[in-house]
N, C-alpha and C positions, 0 to 999 in steps of 0.2 A: 409296568410300562405298557402303554397301549400302542400298537402298530396299526397303521392303515393297511388296507388290503394289498396294495402293491408292495409295500415293504414286507408284509408277511410272506408273500410269494417269493420275494427276493431272498429273504432269510431262509425260508424252507429250501429253496433251490440250492443255496450254499451248503446246507446241512446234508441233503441227500445226494448232491453231486450231479444233478441234471436239472434242466429248466422245468418248473412246475407252472402250468398255464392257468389252472382253474382254482378258484377258492371255494367251490361247493363242498369239497371234502371237509373243510374246517367245521362245518355245522354238524357233520356226522361222525367226526373222529372221536375215538375213545382213548384216553391216555391213562396208562397204568403207572402208579408211583409206588416206590418202596416206602414203607412206613415203619419206623422203629419206635416202639413205646418206651420212652425214656425211663419210666418207672420200673420196667422189667430189665433194663440194660444197665443203668447207672445206680450206684449206691451212695447217695450223698451223706449218709451217716459216717462213712469212712473217708470222705473228702478232707483234705487238710491244706491249708495255705502256708507254704514254706517260703513265700516270697520275701518275708522280713526276718528270716531266721538265718543265723550264721553259726555253724557248729565248729568252725576252725578245723582242727585235726581230729576231732572226736569221731569215733567209729562205734557202731552198734553191732550186735551179734544176734543172729537168728538162724535156726536150722544148721548150726555148726559153721556158719560162714559170716565173715565180717562184711558190713555194708555201711555206706555213708548216705545220709538223708539227702534228698534233692533240694538243697537250699537254693533259694532264688526261683523256685518253680511252684506251681499250684497243682497239687495232686487231685485228680478226679478218679474216684474209685469205681470199678465195675462190680456188678452184682454177681458174686460167685458162691455165696452161702447156699448149701443144699443143691448144688448143680451137679455133683459127682456122686456116683453110687458108693464110693469108698468113704463117704462122710466128709466132715469138715476138719478132721484132725490136722491136716496139712496146713491149716491156717493158724494153728495155735503157736504157743511159745516153746513147746516141749521138743524132745528129740525127733519126733516124726514131722515137725513143722518144716515147710519148705523155706529155703533162704529167700530173703527179700530181694526183689529187683524192681527197678523203675525204668520205664521207657519214656523218654521225653522227645517231643517233636515240636519245634517252634512253628508258629503259624506261617512263617516264611518258607519252611521246608515241607509243609503239608500239601497234599494234592486233593483234587476233587474228582469223583467218578460219578458220571450220570449216564443213564440209559433212557432214551425216549422211545416209547412204543406207540405206534400209530396204526390203527385198524380202520378201514373205511369200507363202505359198501362197494360192490362191484359196479362197473359202468362209468367210472371216472377215469381221467387220464393219469391218475396217481396209482401206484401199486396198492393192492388190497391190504398189505401189511408191511410195515417197515420197522426196523430197530436201528437206532443210531446210538453208538457209544461214544462218550466224550471223556477225556482225561484233561483236566485243567482247561475245559472249554475247547479243546482241540479234538476233532473227530478222529477216532482211531479204528473204528469198525463200523460196518454197515451190513444190514441184511434186508433184502427186498423179496417179496413174494414172486416177483417176476423171474428172479434167478434161483431162488431157494438155496442160496449160499451165503454164509457169513464171510465177509471179505475184509481183510486188514487194509487200513487206509493210511498208516504211517510207516516209515522205515523202521522205527524202533520196535513196533509190534511184529512186523514181518521178520525181523532178526531174532526176536525173543521166542515166538511161538511157531511151531511147525504145522504141517498138514493135518496131523491127528487132532490137534487143538481145534482147528477151523472146521474139521468134520464134526466134532462133538458140538461145537457152537452152532453149526448149521442144523443138526438134528434137534437141539434144544429149541432153536428159533422156529423150526417147523411145528413143533408141539405147541409153542406159544401162539403161533399163527392160527392153528386150529381152535384154540381156546378163544382167541379174539374174535374169530369168525362166528363162533357160537354165541358169544356175548353180544356181538352186534345184532345178530338175528333176534335175540331176546329183547334187546333195547328197542329195536324197530317195532316188534310186536307190542311192547308196552306203550310206546308212544304213537302207535297206529301209523307207522311209516313203512309199511310193507311194500309199497310200490317203488321204493328207491329214490324218492324225490326229496 
């Protein structure tokens, strides 16, 4: 989706909670994203489609416990082989094997969690560094370099987390702010933009 300049400012103002007047920072912003390498995380060799299987009253046994297969669901396996120092015996079928368990979440019951990190050069009317956290596209936290505090933005997070949590989040954000500032300095040097224009 492409937004014109005014709509970008309006959207950004809604996210950060105050009016943003200049779009110069867009050209100098650096956004950090979380990347998960699916090949390191998922193990498709052990995926299984149970959507067309009906076991009725059949039960299975593993690790000394009975379990039922997740009929009607599609199993997506996580990569766990070789991840623990005690070896992989717990995955086997013998006495030391762990019981089987399945966790299922329908798409309707799932949630999204996103963090947007923005670092800009000094001299704009926008804070030098901000973090906005969203759950299901609802802003639940905000950090700005002008306050140097992580701030809860919804009632549910205020009720769930106390002052110690927000102190830790603030300290983490201050460290991230320092990294972003250094990265912006490096980017400006590399692109010959050391005058802040």
